[in-house]
VEXZA-768798 format. One line per 2 residues: number of its first residue (from 1); their letters; for each residue x, y, z negated of C-alpha. Coordinates in steps of 0.2 Angstrom, whole numbers, m for minus. Each point is the difference from the previous one (the first is absolute). Layout:
<rs>
NUM> A> X/Y/Z  ... .
</rs>
This chain:
<rs>
1> MI> 0/0/0  7/17/5 .
3> YA> m3/15/m12  0/18/6 .
5> AT> 14/11/m8  m6/12/m13 .
7> TE> 8/12/m12  m5/m10/m15 .
9> RS> 6/m16/7  17/8/5 .
11> IA> 2/6/m18  m4/m17/m7 .
13> MV> 12/m8/12  14/12/m6 .
15> LL> m4/m3/m18  0/m19/2 .
17> SI> 17/1/9  7/10/m14 .
19> VV> m6/m12/m13  7/m15/10 .
21> VG> 17/8/2  0/5/m18 .
23> WA> m3/m18/m6  13/m7/12 .
25> IY> 13/12/m7  m5/m4/m18 .
27> VF> 1/m19/4  17/2/9 .
29> VN> 8/11/m15  m6/m12/m13 .
31> IR> 7/m15/9  17/9/2 .
33> RS> 0/4/m19  m5/m18/m5 .
35> KS> 16/m7/7  11/8/m13 .
37> EV> m11/m6/m15  2/m19/4 .
39> GS> 7/m8/m16  m2/16/m11 .
41> EI> m19/m2/m4  4/0/m19 .
43> EL> 9/16/0  m11/9/13 .
45> AP> m17/m6/m7  m10/15/m7 .
47> NR> m5/m9/m16  18/m4/m4 .
49> GS> 4/19/m3  m2/10/m16 .
51> LP> m18/5/m3  m7/14/m11 .
53> ND> m2/m3/m18  m17/0/m10 .
55> EA> 2/18/m5  2/6/18 .
57> LE> m14/m12/6  m12/5/m13 .
59> GN> 4/19/m2  m1/14/12 .
61> RL> 0/m11/15  m15/m10/m6 .
63> ER> m9/16/m4  4/7/18 .
65> VQ> m7/m16/8  m16/1/m11 .
67> AF> m2/18/4  2/m3/19 .
69> GV> m13/m14/m2  m13/11/m9 .
71> LM> 3/13/13  m3/m12/14 .
73> LL> m16/m6/m9  m6/18/m2 .
75> II> 3/3/19  m10/m16/5 .
77> AL> m14/5/m13  m2/17/8 .
79> AL> 4/m4/18  m12/m14/2 .
81> PI> m16/9/m5  5/15/10 .
83> YW> 3/m11/15  m17/m8/m3 .
85> LR> m9/17/m2  8/6/17 .
87> EG> m3/m16/9  m19/3/4 .
89> GR> 4/17/7  14/m7/10 .
91> RA> m10/m13/7  m15/12/4 .
93> GA> 12/12/8  7/m14/11 .
95> EQ> m17/m6/5  m5/18/4 .
97> GF> 15/3/10  m3/m17/9 .
99> GE> m18/5/3  5/17/7 .
101> RA> 13/m7/12  m13/m13/6 .
103> AA> m13/14/2  12/10/10 .
105> AG> 4/m15/11  m19/m4/2 .
107> ER> m3/18/6  14/m1/13 .
109> LA> m8/m16/6  m17/7/0 .
111> EE> 7/14/11  7/m12/12 .
113> LE> m16/m10/1  m10/16/2 .
115> CV> m13/m4/m14  m5/18/m1 .
117> VC> m7/m1/18  m14/m10/m6 .
119> HG> m1/5/m19  4/18/1 .
121> AD> 15/10/m3  m6/3/m18 .
123> LG> m5/m18/m2  m18/6/m3 .
125> GA> m7/m9/16  m2/17/8 .
127> NY> 6/m6/17  m12/m8/13 .
129> AP> 11/m13/8  m2/m6/17 .
131> VV> m5/m18/0  m4/m12/15 .
133> LD> m14/m12/m4  m5/m14/11 .
135> IG> m19/0/m3  m4/m14/13 .
137> NQ> m18/0/5  m7/6/m17 .
139> FS> m9/13/10  m4/m8/16 .
141> DQ> m4/m17/6  10/3/16 .
143> DN> 16/10/m3  14/m1/m12 .
145> YV> 7/16/m7  16/6/m8 .
147> VK> m3/15/m10  13/13/m3 .
149> TT> m6/9/m16  6/10/m14 .
151> WR> m5/m4/m18  5/6/m17 .
153> AP> 12/m12/m9  m1/m3/m19 .
155> AL> 10/12/m11  16/m7/m7 .
157> DT> 2/11/m15  m16/m8/m7 .
159> VF> 4/m18/5  4/m4/m19 .
161> AR> m17/7/m5  m8/m13/11 .
163> FD> 11/m15/0  11/m7/m15 .
165> TE> m10/12/m11  6/m8/m16 .
167> AE> 19/0/5  10/10/m11 .
169> TL> 17/m4/7  7/m5/18 .
171> DE> 2/m17/m6  m19/m2/m2 .
173> VD> m4/5/18  m7/m14/10 .
175> EV> m15/6/11  10/14/9 .
177> RQ> 14/m12/3  m13/m12/8 .
179> IL> m7/13/11  17/6/6 .
181> NY> 5/m18/3  m15/m6/9 .
183> GR> m9/16/6  m18/5/m3 .
185> GV> m13/4/14  9/9/14 .
187> MP> 15/3/m10  13/m13/6 .
189> AW> 11/m12/m11  16/8/m5 .
191> GL> 8/m13/m11  9/m16/6 .
193> PG> m13/m12/m7  m13/8/11 .
195> GG> 11/1/16  6/18/m3 .
197> PM> 17/7/1  3/5/m18 .
199> TA> 10/m10/m13  m6/m3/m17 .
201> QE> 12/13/m7  m7/13/13 .
203> VD> m18/m4/m5  5/3/m18 .
205> NI> 8/17/5  m16/5/9 .
207> IA> m9/m4/m16  12/10/m11 .
209> WL> m3/15/12  m19/m2/m1 .
211> WR> 2/m1/m19  10/16/m1 .
213> ER> m12/9/11  m16/m5/m8 .
215> IS> m12/13/m7  m9/0/m17 .
217> DE> m17/m7/m2  m7/17/m3 .
219> EA> 7/6/17  m7/m15/9 .
221> RD> m18/3/m8  1/19/5 .
223> RA> 4/m5/18  m14/m13/0 .
225> LS> m12/13/m7  5/13/13 .
227> AK> m3/m12/14  m17/m5/m7 .
229> QT> m5/18/m1  6/4/17 .
231> ST> m10/m14/8  m15/3/m10 .
233> AA> m1/18/6  2/m6/18 .
235> HP> m13/m13/m2  m13/5/m13 .
237> EK> m12/m13/6  11/m14/m6 .
239> TE> m1/m7/m18  15/1/m11 .
241> GQ> 2/m19/1  0/1/19 .
243> VL> 13/14/0  11/m9/m12 .
245> FE> m2/m17/10  6/9/16 .
247> LH> 15/8/m8  6/m16/m10 .
249> CA> m8/m15/7  m6/1/18 .
251> RC> 18/m2/6  m1/m18/m4 .
253> HT> m18/m4/m1  m7/9/15 .
255> PR> 4/m6/18  9/12/12 .
257> WP> 1/13/m14  18/4/3 .
259> AR> m4/2/19  m15/11/m2 .
261> GS> m1/16/11  6/5/17 .
263> TQ> 15/m10/5  9/m6/16 .
265> LP> 0/m17/9  18/m3/6 .
267> NN> m5/m15/10  m11/9/12 .
269> GG> 3/19/m3  m17/4/m6 .
271> AV> m7/7/m16  m11/m8/m13 .
273> EV> m10/6/m14  1/m14/m13 .
275> VP> m14/m1/m13  3/m9/m16 .
277> GP> m10/m16/m2  m14/m2/m14 .
279> PG> 7/6/m17  7/m13/m10 .
281> SG> m2/m14/13  18/m6/m2 .
283> RY> 17/2/8  16/m3/m9 .
285> GP> m11/m2/m16  m16/m10/m1 .
287> AL> m17/6/3  m9/9/m14 .
289> NV> m19/1/m2  m14/m3/m12 .
291> VS> 0/m19/3  18/m4/0 .
293> LE> 4/11/m15  m14/m6/m11 .
295> RL> 6/m18/3  18/5/m3 .
297> FP> m3/12/m15  m17/m4/m7 .
299> DI> 4/13/m13  4/17/8 .
301> ED> 12/3/m15  11/m14/6 .
303> QI> 1/8/17  4/17/m8 .
305> SF> 14/m9/m10  7/m8/16 .
307> IT> 0/17/10  9/7/m15 .
309> LG> 13/m13/m2  2/m7/17 .
311> AA> 4/m18/5  11/m10/m11 .
313> DN> 11/m14/8  m8/m17/0 .
315> VA> m16/7/m9  m16/m3/9 .
317> YG> m10/15/6  m16/m1/m10 .
319> EF> m10/m15/m3  5/m11/15 .
321> AR> 11/9/12  17/m6/6 .
323> LG> 16/3/m11  6/18/0 .
325> NY> 17/7/4  7/18/3 .
327> GM> m13/4/13  m13/10/m11 .
329> PG> 7/16/m9  m6/6/m16 .
331> FG> m7/18/m1  m2/2/m19 .
333> RV> 15/12/0  m7/11/14 .
335> LS> m19/0/m2  m11/2/m15 .
337> QE> m11/m14/m6  m15/11/6 .
339> EI> 7/1/17  4/m19/1 .
341> RA> m18/m4/m6  m6/11/14 .
343> IA> 10/m10/13  m6/m16/m8 .
345> EY> m18/6/1  2/6/18 .
347> ER> 8/m17/6  m14/m10/m9 .
349> SL> m13/11/10  7/m6/17 .
351> DP> m11/m11/10  8/m16/8 .
353> AE> m13/0/14  6/17/6 .
355> QS> 18/m5/m2  m3/m14/12 .
357> TV> m7/11/14  15/6/10 .
359> QF> m5/9/16  12/0/15 .
361> TE> m7/17/5  11/7/m14 .
363> LH> 14/2/12  0/15/12 .
365> TT> 13/0/13  5/14/12 .
367> KD> 12/m7/13  12/11/10 .
369> DK> m4/4/18  17/m8/6 .
</rs>
């Protein structure tokens, strides 16, 4: 195995060479001296010489040795507690320094990967990132369409307010790591386990950067409240539950929600107005309606708790559903219990019969003259 030369390794090799040469010289000199001692061990033996008498051994010399021992004991008695008291701060400082270096490396990596293109320069999800979606023949029984749309990516500075909500240190982060490794929705997999380009250390660096950039729960709640007020003012006909559902839930639970609005068709040069499917009829997340939710959560309080805490790994969704994973975030640190209850009541008011009625006429195309 060939090792690359480093300054530390070079210094270690020099010190090792000095030690080896020193021992060689020591052995050589002792061998040379021992030749003249052959046959004179009695005269040269240390215990054959004159030794100090009892007065010398038990007098000032003994007191000096005892004083030296007491001094060493005192040093140990003082040094060990001082070292112990400083050890926690030293370790905390080392961990903080390591975290800062990891966060800086994660920030550089995020710049290379252009994460801010989708998630916003301030990580608040302010950008509307271009996304190409192959929507097949969802809108027509004859044509397949590839829609080039723009959609608002989730904020990254509040990701720990939705996922890993109980994590107090980076070591406890699991859900965000799973998302980075395997992707989520239109977000690709970035980690090696999911087929992405990033090593485990690089994923950890990204997590350290996100941890450093996270905002407080109070700031996250203020942002959510401002978005609700803006949407309510623009759509006074909508209930609070519908407004909150569209802001926080429709991205995953309503078909074609990210592609809504006027977009382009790269495959034929035309334009298309994409109308979202029936509210809550299912997309990345399952369909939500009065029938499914009353079966899944017979008691609305259980549904409110689930929306508050999110999905836990290998814990069933409600009474009978599949085992959960990191898919469903928790909103208890972003929304109030009254707001979460409004979402639950709105979802439980949705009609499954209306959700199953998807009209192809929802697609309106305007092709170029070319």
